[in-house]
mmJSON file of the N, C-alpha and C atoms, coordinates in Angstrom:
{"data_MODEL":{"atom_site":{
"group_PDB":["ATOM","ATOM","ATOM","ATOM","ATOM","ATOM","ATOM","ATOM","ATOM","ATOM","ATOM","ATOM","ATOM","ATOM","ATOM","ATOM","ATOM","ATOM","ATOM","ATOM","ATOM","ATOM","ATOM","ATOM","ATOM","ATOM","ATOM","ATOM","ATOM","ATOM","ATOM","ATOM","ATOM","ATOM","ATOM","ATOM","ATOM","ATOM","ATOM","ATOM","ATOM","ATOM","ATOM","ATOM","ATOM","ATOM","ATOM","ATOM","ATOM","ATOM","ATOM","ATOM","ATOM","ATOM","ATOM","ATOM","ATOM","ATOM","ATOM","ATOM","ATOM","ATOM","ATOM","ATOM","ATOM","ATOM","ATOM","ATOM","ATOM","ATOM","ATOM","ATOM","ATOM","ATOM","ATOM","ATOM","ATOM","ATOM","ATOM","ATOM","ATOM","ATOM","ATOM","ATOM","ATOM","ATOM","ATOM","ATOM","ATOM","ATOM","ATOM","ATOM","ATOM","ATOM","ATOM","ATOM","ATOM","ATOM","ATOM","ATOM","ATOM","ATOM","ATOM","ATOM","ATOM","ATOM","ATOM","ATOM","ATOM","ATOM","ATOM","ATOM","ATOM","ATOM","ATOM","ATOM","ATOM","ATOM","ATOM","ATOM","ATOM","ATOM","ATOM","ATOM","ATOM","ATOM","ATOM","ATOM","ATOM","ATOM","ATOM","ATOM","ATOM","ATOM","ATOM","ATOM","ATOM","ATOM","ATOM","ATOM","ATOM","ATOM","ATOM","ATOM","ATOM","ATOM","ATOM","ATOM","ATOM","ATOM","ATOM","ATOM","ATOM","ATOM","ATOM","ATOM","ATOM","ATOM","ATOM","ATOM","ATOM","ATOM","ATOM","ATOM","ATOM","ATOM","ATOM","ATOM","ATOM","ATOM","ATOM","ATOM","ATOM","ATOM","ATOM","ATOM","ATOM","ATOM","ATOM","ATOM","ATOM","ATOM","ATOM","ATOM","ATOM","ATOM","ATOM","ATOM","ATOM","ATOM","ATOM","ATOM"],
"id":[1,2,3,4,5,6,7,8,9,10,11,12,13,14,15,16,17,18,19,20,21,22,23,24,25,26,27,28,29,30,31,32,33,34,35,36,37,38,39,40,41,42,43,44,45,46,47,48,49,50,51,52,53,54,55,56,57,58,59,60,61,62,63,64,65,66,67,68,69,70,71,72,73,74,75,76,77,78,79,80,81,82,83,84,85,86,87,88,89,90,91,92,93,94,95,96,97,98,99,100,101,102,103,104,105,106,107,108,109,110,111,112,113,114,115,116,117,118,119,120,121,122,123,124,125,126,127,128,129,130,131,132,133,134,135,136,137,138,139,140,141,142,143,144,145,146,147,148,149,150,151,152,153,154,155,156,157,158,159,160,161,162,163,164,165,166,167,168,169,170,171,172,173,174,175,176,177,178,179,180,181,182,183,184,185,186,187,188,189,190,191,192],
"type_symbol":["N","C","C","N","C","C","N","C","C","N","C","C","N","C","C","N","C","C","N","C","C","N","C","C","N","C","C","N","C","C","N","C","C","N","C","C","N","C","C","N","C","C","N","C","C","N","C","C","N","C","C","N","C","C","N","C","C","N","C","C","N","C","C","N","C","C","N","C","C","N","C","C","N","C","C","N","C","C","N","C","C","N","C","C","N","C","C","N","C","C","N","C","C","N","C","C","N","C","C","N","C","C","N","C","C","N","C","C","N","C","C","N","C","C","N","C","C","N","C","C","N","C","C","N","C","C","N","C","C","N","C","C","N","C","C","N","C","C","N","C","C","N","C","C","N","C","C","N","C","C","N","C","C","N","C","C","N","C","C","N","C","C","N","C","C","N","C","C","N","C","C","N","C","C","N","C","C","N","C","C","N","C","C","N","C","C","N","C","C","N","C","C"],
"label_atom_id":["N","CA","C","N","CA","C","N","CA","C","N","CA","C","N","CA","C","N","CA","C","N","CA","C","N","CA","C","N","CA","C","N","CA","C","N","CA","C","N","CA","C","N","CA","C","N","CA","C","N","CA","C","N","CA","C","N","CA","C","N","CA","C","N","CA","C","N","CA","C","N","CA","C","N","CA","C","N","CA","C","N","CA","C","N","CA","C","N","CA","C","N","CA","C","N","CA","C","N","CA","C","N","CA","C","N","CA","C","N","CA","C","N","CA","C","N","CA","C","N","CA","C","N","CA","C","N","CA","C","N","CA","C","N","CA","C","N","CA","C","N","CA","C","N","CA","C","N","CA","C","N","CA","C","N","CA","C","N","CA","C","N","CA","C","N","CA","C","N","CA","C","N","CA","C","N","CA","C","N","CA","C","N","CA","C","N","CA","C","N","CA","C","N","CA","C","N","CA","C","N","CA","C","N","CA","C","N","CA","C","N","CA","C","N","CA","C","N","CA","C","N","CA","C"],
"label_alt_id":[null,null,null,null,null,null,null,null,null,null,null,null,null,null,null,null,null,null,null,null,null,null,null,null,null,null,null,null,null,null,null,null,null,null,null,null,null,null,null,null,null,null,null,null,null,null,null,null,null,null,null,null,null,null,null,null,null,null,null,null,null,null,null,null,null,null,null,null,null,null,null,null,null,null,null,null,null,null,null,null,null,null,null,null,null,null,null,null,null,null,null,null,null,null,null,null,null,null,null,null,null,null,null,null,null,null,null,null,null,null,null,null,null,null,null,null,null,null,null,null,null,null,null,null,null,null,null,null,null,null,null,null,null,null,null,null,null,null,null,null,null,null,null,null,null,null,null,null,null,null,null,null,null,null,null,null,null,null,null,null,null,null,null,null,null,null,null,null,null,null,null,null,null,null,null,null,null,null,null,null,null,null,null,null,null,null,null,null,null,null,null,null],
"label_comp_id":["MET","MET","MET","ASN","ASN","ASN","ARG","ARG","ARG","GLU","GLU","GLU","VAL","VAL","VAL","ILE","ILE","ILE","PRO","PRO","PRO","THR","THR","THR","HIS","HIS","HIS","ARG","ARG","ARG","ARG","ARG","ARG","MET","MET","MET","PHE","PHE","PHE","ARG","ARG","ARG","ARG","ARG","ARG","THR","THR","THR","TYR","TYR","TYR","SER","SER","SER","GLU","GLU","GLU","GLY","GLY","GLY","ALA","ALA","ALA","SER","SER","SER","THR","THR","THR","VAL","VAL","VAL","LEU","LEU","LEU","ILE","ILE","ILE","GLY","GLY","GLY","LEU","LEU","LEU","GLY","GLY","GLY","VAL","VAL","VAL","ALA","ALA","ALA","MET","MET","MET","LEU","LEU","LEU","VAL","VAL","VAL","GLN","GLN","GLN","PRO","PRO","PRO","PHE","PHE","PHE","SER","SER","SER","LEU","LEU","LEU","THR","THR","THR","LEU","LEU","LEU","PHE","PHE","PHE","THR","THR","THR","TRP","TRP","TRP","SER","SER","SER","PHE","PHE","PHE","PRO","PRO","PRO","VAL","VAL","VAL","LEU","LEU","LEU","LEU","LEU","LEU","VAL","VAL","VAL","GLY","GLY","GLY","ALA","ALA","ALA","LEU","LEU","LEU","ALA","ALA","ALA","PHE","PHE","PHE","VAL","VAL","VAL","VAL","VAL","VAL","THR","THR","THR","SER","SER","SER","HIS","HIS","HIS","PHE","PHE","PHE","PRO","PRO","PRO","ASP","ASP","ASP"],
"label_asym_id":["A","A","A","A","A","A","A","A","A","A","A","A","A","A","A","A","A","A","A","A","A","A","A","A","A","A","A","A","A","A","A","A","A","A","A","A","A","A","A","A","A","A","A","A","A","A","A","A","A","A","A","A","A","A","A","A","A","A","A","A","A","A","A","A","A","A","A","A","A","A","A","A","A","A","A","A","A","A","A","A","A","A","A","A","A","A","A","A","A","A","A","A","A","A","A","A","A","A","A","A","A","A","A","A","A","A","A","A","A","A","A","A","A","A","A","A","A","A","A","A","A","A","A","A","A","A","A","A","A","A","A","A","A","A","A","A","A","A","A","A","A","A","A","A","A","A","A","A","A","A","A","A","A","A","A","A","A","A","A","A","A","A","A","A","A","A","A","A","A","A","A","A","A","A","A","A","A","A","A","A","A","A","A","A","A","A","A","A","A","A","A","A"],
"label_entity_id":["1","1","1","1","1","1","1","1","1","1","1","1","1","1","1","1","1","1","1","1","1","1","1","1","1","1","1","1","1","1","1","1","1","1","1","1","1","1","1","1","1","1","1","1","1","1","1","1","1","1","1","1","1","1","1","1","1","1","1","1","1","1","1","1","1","1","1","1","1","1","1","1","1","1","1","1","1","1","1","1","1","1","1","1","1","1","1","1","1","1","1","1","1","1","1","1","1","1","1","1","1","1","1","1","1","1","1","1","1","1","1","1","1","1","1","1","1","1","1","1","1","1","1","1","1","1","1","1","1","1","1","1","1","1","1","1","1","1","1","1","1","1","1","1","1","1","1","1","1","1","1","1","1","1","1","1","1","1","1","1","1","1","1","1","1","1","1","1","1","1","1","1","1","1","1","1","1","1","1","1","1","1","1","1","1","1","1","1","1","1","1","1"],
"label_seq_id":[1,1,1,2,2,2,3,3,3,4,4,4,5,5,5,6,6,6,7,7,7,8,8,8,9,9,9,10,10,10,11,11,11,12,12,12,13,13,13,14,14,14,15,15,15,16,16,16,17,17,17,18,18,18,19,19,19,20,20,20,21,21,21,22,22,22,23,23,23,24,24,24,25,25,25,26,26,26,27,27,27,28,28,28,29,29,29,30,30,30,31,31,31,32,32,32,33,33,33,34,34,34,35,35,35,36,36,36,37,37,37,38,38,38,39,39,39,40,40,40,41,41,41,42,42,42,43,43,43,44,44,44,45,45,45,46,46,46,47,47,47,48,48,48,49,49,49,50,50,50,51,51,51,52,52,52,53,53,53,54,54,54,55,55,55,56,56,56,57,57,57,58,58,58,59,59,59,60,60,60,61,61,61,62,62,62,63,63,63,64,64,64],
"pdbx_PDB_ins_code":[null,null,null,null,null,null,null,null,null,null,null,null,null,null,null,null,null,null,null,null,null,null,null,null,null,null,null,null,null,null,null,null,null,null,null,null,null,null,null,null,null,null,null,null,null,null,null,null,null,null,null,null,null,null,null,null,null,null,null,null,null,null,null,null,null,null,null,null,null,null,null,null,null,null,null,null,null,null,null,null,null,null,null,null,null,null,null,null,null,null,null,null,null,null,null,null,null,null,null,null,null,null,null,null,null,null,null,null,null,null,null,null,null,null,null,null,null,null,null,null,null,null,null,null,null,null,null,null,null,null,null,null,null,null,null,null,null,null,null,null,null,null,null,null,null,null,null,null,null,null,null,null,null,null,null,null,null,null,null,null,null,null,null,null,null,null,null,null,null,null,null,null,null,null,null,null,null,null,null,null,null,null,null,null,null,null,null,null,null,null,null,null],
"Cartn_x":[59.127,60.567,60.909,61.371,61.763,63.285,63.898,65.366,65.82,66.779,67.334,68.326,68.207,69.13,70.324,71.515,72.732,73.586,74.041,74.905,76.19,76.755,77.921,79.104,79.363,80.512,80.335,79.113,78.888,78.892,78.497,78.455,79.866,80.84,82.219,82.78,82.33,82.83,81.859,81.509,80.643,81.492,81.037,81.807,81.852,80.852,80.733,81.909,82.181,83.234,84.622,84.766,86.085,86.575,85.677,86.061,86.391,85.651,85.929,87.269,87.574,88.861,90.008,89.823,90.854,91.084,90.027,90.145,90.873,90.58,91.292,92.767,93.09,94.479,95.212,94.559,95.166,95.413,94.445,94.62,95.737,95.86,96.933,98.299,98.377,99.627,100.015,99.055,99.345,99.772,99.097,99.485,100.891,101.23,102.587,103.615,103.22,104.128,104.47,103.518,103.744,104.157,104.24,104.612,106.135,106.604,108.044,108.765,108.119,108.667,109.46,109.016,109.602,110.032,111.277,111.769,111.185,110.896,110.301,108.899,108.095,106.76,106.859,107.797,107.987,108.405,109.261,109.732,108.598,107.694,106.587,105.388,105.429,104.267,103.935,104.956,104.672,104.07,104.613,103.934,102.502,102.244,100.883,99.966,100.445,99.681,99.417,100.415,100.272,99.279,99.35,98.402,96.985,96.827,95.513,94.948,95.795,95.325,94.973,95.788,95.48,94.225,94.057,92.857,91.612,91.744,90.607,90.24,91.226,90.945,90.233,90.697,90.078,88.676,88.519,87.189,86.183,86.635,85.664,84.939,85.406,84.734,83.811,83.731,82.823,81.389,80.407,79.012,78.617,77.6,77.1,76.443],
"Cartn_y":[161.138,160.987,159.598,158.793,157.448,157.366,157.567,157.546,156.147,155.681,154.355,154.433,153.525,153.486,152.641,153.248,152.577,152.275,151.034,150.713,151.555,151.76,152.622,152.12,150.836,150.311,150.47,150.513,150.734,152.215,153.059,154.495,155.057,154.428,154.896,154.715,153.713,153.428,153.918,155.183,155.771,156.555,156.662,157.299,158.823,159.442,160.895,161.611,161.333,162.058,161.566,160.275,159.711,160.158,160.17,160.591,162.077,162.874,164.304,164.591,163.866,164.048,163.631,162.572,162.124,163.156,163.764,164.795,166.012,166.391,167.522,167.192,165.966,165.554,165.581,165.191,165.267,166.709,167.586,169.006,169.624,169.231,169.725,169.275,168.017,167.522,168.26,168.57,169.33,170.739,171.363,172.718,172.732,171.719,171.624,171.418,170.724,170.428,171.662,172.548,173.68,174.964,174.952,176.173,176.374,177.62,177.858,178.302,178.231,178.85,177.924,176.689,175.804,174.48,174.133,172.844,171.69,171.922,170.888,170.527,171.53,171.252,170.519,170.917,170.239,168.789,168.551,167.199,166.293,166.817,166.027,165.995,166.695,166.759,165.407,164.674,163.398,162.379,162.203,161.259,161.667,162.959,163.412,163.128,163.393,163.13,161.631,160.817,159.37,158.812,159.265,158.809,159.235,160.455,160.909,160.095,159.786,158.992,157.564,156.965,155.606,155.588,156.589,156.683,156.876,157.64,157.838,156.531,155.775,154.488,153.545,153.501,152.616,153.092,154.392,154.884,154.922,154.87,154.843,153.5,152.515,151.228,151.101,152.136,152.122,152.306,151.859,152.078,153.545,153.939,155.299,155.492],
"Cartn_z":[41.791,41.868,42.353,41.462,41.79,41.777,42.918,43.022,43.373,42.627,42.862,44.02,44.975,46.095,45.679,45.721,45.28,46.511,46.672,47.816,47.789,48.974,49.112,48.296,48.294,47.553,46.031,45.54,44.117,43.769,44.726,44.492,44.321,44.968,44.894,43.479,42.762,41.427,40.348,40.393,39.38,38.402,37.199,36.141,36.258,36.785,36.724,37.377,38.635,39.339,38.95,38.771,38.446,37.077,36.109,34.773,34.744,35.486,35.567,36.213,37.29,37.962,37.057,36.293,35.361,34.268,33.781,32.758,33.292,34.525,35.157,35.306,35.67,35.809,34.473,33.403,32.067,31.686,31.932,31.638,32.448,33.703,34.551,34.017,33.564,32.99,31.718,30.872,29.643,29.989,30.953,31.367,31.952,32.711,33.262,32.157,31.103,30.003,29.181,28.982,28.082,28.793,30.116,30.826,30.747,30.619,30.449,31.731,32.907,34.1,35.003,35.17,36.166,35.548,35.746,35.254,36.07,37.339,38.186,37.685,37.368,36.83,35.5,34.66,33.373,33.58,34.56,34.843,35.299,36.109,36.629,35.705,34.572,33.696,33.05,32.625,31.974,32.932,34.149,35.059,35.409,35.568,35.862,34.674,33.481,32.269,32.105,32.381,32.264,33.265,34.508,35.536,35.168,34.671,34.26,33.1,32.132,30.985,31.397,32.242,32.703,33.569,34.407,35.222,34.351,33.28,32.381,31.685,31.268,30.614,31.584,32.818,33.822,34.159,34.428,34.848,33.71,32.473,31.379,31.316,32.043,32.104,33.303,34.144,35.286,34.79,35.584,35.175,35.31,34.559,34.632,35.955],
"occupancy":[1.0,1.0,1.0,1.0,1.0,1.0,1.0,1.0,1.0,1.0,1.0,1.0,1.0,1.0,1.0,1.0,1.0,1.0,1.0,1.0,1.0,1.0,1.0,1.0,1.0,1.0,1.0,1.0,1.0,1.0,1.0,1.0,1.0,1.0,1.0,1.0,1.0,1.0,1.0,1.0,1.0,1.0,1.0,1.0,1.0,1.0,1.0,1.0,1.0,1.0,1.0,1.0,1.0,1.0,1.0,1.0,1.0,1.0,1.0,1.0,1.0,1.0,1.0,1.0,1.0,1.0,1.0,1.0,1.0,1.0,1.0,1.0,1.0,1.0,1.0,1.0,1.0,1.0,1.0,1.0,1.0,1.0,1.0,1.0,1.0,1.0,1.0,1.0,1.0,1.0,1.0,1.0,1.0,1.0,1.0,1.0,1.0,1.0,1.0,1.0,1.0,1.0,1.0,1.0,1.0,1.0,1.0,1.0,1.0,1.0,1.0,1.0,1.0,1.0,1.0,1.0,1.0,1.0,1.0,1.0,1.0,1.0,1.0,1.0,1.0,1.0,1.0,1.0,1.0,1.0,1.0,1.0,1.0,1.0,1.0,1.0,1.0,1.0,1.0,1.0,1.0,1.0,1.0,1.0,1.0,1.0,1.0,1.0,1.0,1.0,1.0,1.0,1.0,1.0,1.0,1.0,1.0,1.0,1.0,1.0,1.0,1.0,1.0,1.0,1.0,1.0,1.0,1.0,1.0,1.0,1.0,1.0,1.0,1.0,1.0,1.0,1.0,1.0,1.0,1.0,1.0,1.0,1.0,1.0,1.0,1.0,1.0,1.0,1.0,1.0,1.0,1.0],
"B_iso_or_equiv":[0.0,0.0,0.0,0.0,0.0,0.0,0.0,0.0,0.0,0.0,0.0,0.0,0.0,0.0,0.0,0.0,0.0,0.0,0.0,0.0,0.0,0.0,0.0,0.0,0.0,0.0,0.0,0.0,0.0,0.0,0.0,0.0,0.0,0.0,0.0,0.0,0.0,0.0,0.0,0.0,0.0,0.0,0.0,0.0,0.0,0.0,0.0,0.0,0.0,0.0,0.0,0.0,0.0,0.0,0.0,0.0,0.0,0.0,0.0,0.0,0.0,0.0,0.0,0.0,0.0,0.0,0.0,0.0,0.0,0.0,0.0,0.0,0.0,0.0,0.0,0.0,0.0,0.0,0.0,0.0,0.0,0.0,0.0,0.0,0.0,0.0,0.0,0.0,0.0,0.0,0.0,0.0,0.0,0.0,0.0,0.0,0.0,0.0,0.0,0.0,0.0,0.0,0.0,0.0,0.0,0.0,0.0,0.0,0.0,0.0,0.0,0.0,0.0,0.0,0.0,0.0,0.0,0.0,0.0,0.0,0.0,0.0,0.0,0.0,0.0,0.0,0.0,0.0,0.0,0.0,0.0,0.0,0.0,0.0,0.0,0.0,0.0,0.0,0.0,0.0,0.0,0.0,0.0,0.0,0.0,0.0,0.0,0.0,0.0,0.0,0.0,0.0,0.0,0.0,0.0,0.0,0.0,0.0,0.0,0.0,0.0,0.0,0.0,0.0,0.0,0.0,0.0,0.0,0.0,0.0,0.0,0.0,0.0,0.0,0.0,0.0,0.0,0.0,0.0,0.0,0.0,0.0,0.0,0.0,0.0,0.0,0.0,0.0,0.0,0.0,0.0,0.0],
"pdbx_formal_charge":[null,null,null,null,null,null,null,null,null,null,null,null,null,null,null,null,null,null,null,null,null,null,null,null,null,null,null,null,null,null,null,null,null,null,null,null,null,null,null,null,null,null,null,null,null,null,null,null,null,null,null,null,null,null,null,null,null,null,null,null,null,null,null,null,null,null,null,null,null,null,null,null,null,null,null,null,null,null,null,null,null,null,null,null,null,null,null,null,null,null,null,null,null,null,null,null,null,null,null,null,null,null,null,null,null,null,null,null,null,null,null,null,null,null,null,null,null,null,null,null,null,null,null,null,null,null,null,null,null,null,null,null,null,null,null,null,null,null,null,null,null,null,null,null,null,null,null,null,null,null,null,null,null,null,null,null,null,null,null,null,null,null,null,null,null,null,null,null,null,null,null,null,null,null,null,null,null,null,null,null,null,null,null,null,null,null,null,null,null,null,null,null],
"auth_seq_id":[1,1,1,2,2,2,3,3,3,4,4,4,5,5,5,6,6,6,7,7,7,8,8,8,9,9,9,10,10,10,11,11,11,12,12,12,13,13,13,14,14,14,15,15,15,16,16,16,17,17,17,18,18,18,19,19,19,20,20,20,21,21,21,22,22,22,23,23,23,24,24,24,25,25,25,26,26,26,27,27,27,28,28,28,29,29,29,30,30,30,31,31,31,32,32,32,33,33,33,34,34,34,35,35,35,36,36,36,37,37,37,38,38,38,39,39,39,40,40,40,41,41,41,42,42,42,43,43,43,44,44,44,45,45,45,46,46,46,47,47,47,48,48,48,49,49,49,50,50,50,51,51,51,52,52,52,53,53,53,54,54,54,55,55,55,56,56,56,57,57,57,58,58,58,59,59,59,60,60,60,61,61,61,62,62,62,63,63,63,64,64,64],
"auth_comp_id":["MET","MET","MET","ASN","ASN","ASN","ARG","ARG","ARG","GLU","GLU","GLU","VAL","VAL","VAL","ILE","ILE","ILE","PRO","PRO","PRO","THR","THR","THR","HIS","HIS","HIS","ARG","ARG","ARG","ARG","ARG","ARG","MET","MET","MET","PHE","PHE","PHE","ARG","ARG","ARG","ARG","ARG","ARG","THR","THR","THR","TYR","TYR","TYR","SER","SER","SER","GLU","GLU","GLU","GLY","GLY","GLY","ALA","ALA","ALA","SER","SER","SER","THR","THR","THR","VAL","VAL","VAL","LEU","LEU","LEU","ILE","ILE","ILE","GLY","GLY","GLY","LEU","LEU","LEU","GLY","GLY","GLY","VAL","VAL","VAL","ALA","ALA","ALA","MET","MET","MET","LEU","LEU","LEU","VAL","VAL","VAL","GLN","GLN","GLN","PRO","PRO","PRO","PHE","PHE","PHE","SER","SER","SER","LEU","LEU","LEU","THR","THR","THR","LEU","LEU","LEU","PHE","PHE","PHE","THR","THR","THR","TRP","TRP","TRP","SER","SER","SER","PHE","PHE","PHE","PRO","PRO","PRO","VAL","VAL","VAL","LEU","LEU","LEU","LEU","LEU","LEU","VAL","VAL","VAL","GLY","GLY","GLY","ALA","ALA","ALA","LEU","LEU","LEU","ALA","ALA","ALA","PHE","PHE","PHE","VAL","VAL","VAL","VAL","VAL","VAL","THR","THR","THR","SER","SER","SER","HIS","HIS","HIS","PHE","PHE","PHE","PRO","PRO","PRO","ASP","ASP","ASP"],
"auth_asym_id":["A","A","A","A","A","A","A","A","A","A","A","A","A","A","A","A","A","A","A","A","A","A","A","A","A","A","A","A","A","A","A","A","A","A","A","A","A","A","A","A","A","A","A","A","A","A","A","A","A","A","A","A","A","A","A","A","A","A","A","A","A","A","A","A","A","A","A","A","A","A","A","A","A","A","A","A","A","A","A","A","A","A","A","A","A","A","A","A","A","A","A","A","A","A","A","A","A","A","A","A","A","A","A","A","A","A","A","A","A","A","A","A","A","A","A","A","A","A","A","A","A","A","A","A","A","A","A","A","A","A","A","A","A","A","A","A","A","A","A","A","A","A","A","A","A","A","A","A","A","A","A","A","A","A","A","A","A","A","A","A","A","A","A","A","A","A","A","A","A","A","A","A","A","A","A","A","A","A","A","A","A","A","A","A","A","A","A","A","A","A","A","A"],
"auth_atom_id":["N","CA","C","N","CA","C","N","CA","C","N","CA","C","N","CA","C","N","CA","C","N","CA","C","N","CA","C","N","CA","C","N","CA","C","N","CA","C","N","CA","C","N","CA","C","N","CA","C","N","CA","C","N","CA","C","N","CA","C","N","CA","C","N","CA","C","N","CA","C","N","CA","C","N","CA","C","N","CA","C","N","CA","C","N","CA","C","N","CA","C","N","CA","C","N","CA","C","N","CA","C","N","CA","C","N","CA","C","N","CA","C","N","CA","C","N","CA","C","N","CA","C","N","CA","C","N","CA","C","N","CA","C","N","CA","C","N","CA","C","N","CA","C","N","CA","C","N","CA","C","N","CA","C","N","CA","C","N","CA","C","N","CA","C","N","CA","C","N","CA","C","N","CA","C","N","CA","C","N","CA","C","N","CA","C","N","CA","C","N","CA","C","N","CA","C","N","CA","C","N","CA","C","N","CA","C","N","CA","C","N","CA","C","N","CA","C","N","CA","C","N","CA","C"],
"pdbx_PDB_model_num":[1,1,1,1,1,1,1,1,1,1,1,1,1,1,1,1,1,1,1,1,1,1,1,1,1,1,1,1,1,1,1,1,1,1,1,1,1,1,1,1,1,1,1,1,1,1,1,1,1,1,1,1,1,1,1,1,1,1,1,1,1,1,1,1,1,1,1,1,1,1,1,1,1,1,1,1,1,1,1,1,1,1,1,1,1,1,1,1,1,1,1,1,1,1,1,1,1,1,1,1,1,1,1,1,1,1,1,1,1,1,1,1,1,1,1,1,1,1,1,1,1,1,1,1,1,1,1,1,1,1,1,1,1,1,1,1,1,1,1,1,1,1,1,1,1,1,1,1,1,1,1,1,1,1,1,1,1,1,1,1,1,1,1,1,1,1,1,1,1,1,1,1,1,1,1,1,1,1,1,1,1,1,1,1,1,1,1,1,1,1,1,1]
}}}
């Protein structure tokens, strides 16, 4: 087992967790957009979706 030691500041900018969190945020925004129960959730769906999409674009450029 040859595990590479990664410095803390580089470990924070890894693609695995950031990309997953961005995908969850996009899914949450879509779910908020299509739900028929709350106008407040519908109102906040576009900003949540936008932040998730922008975060995904940024984190897709992080190293593996």
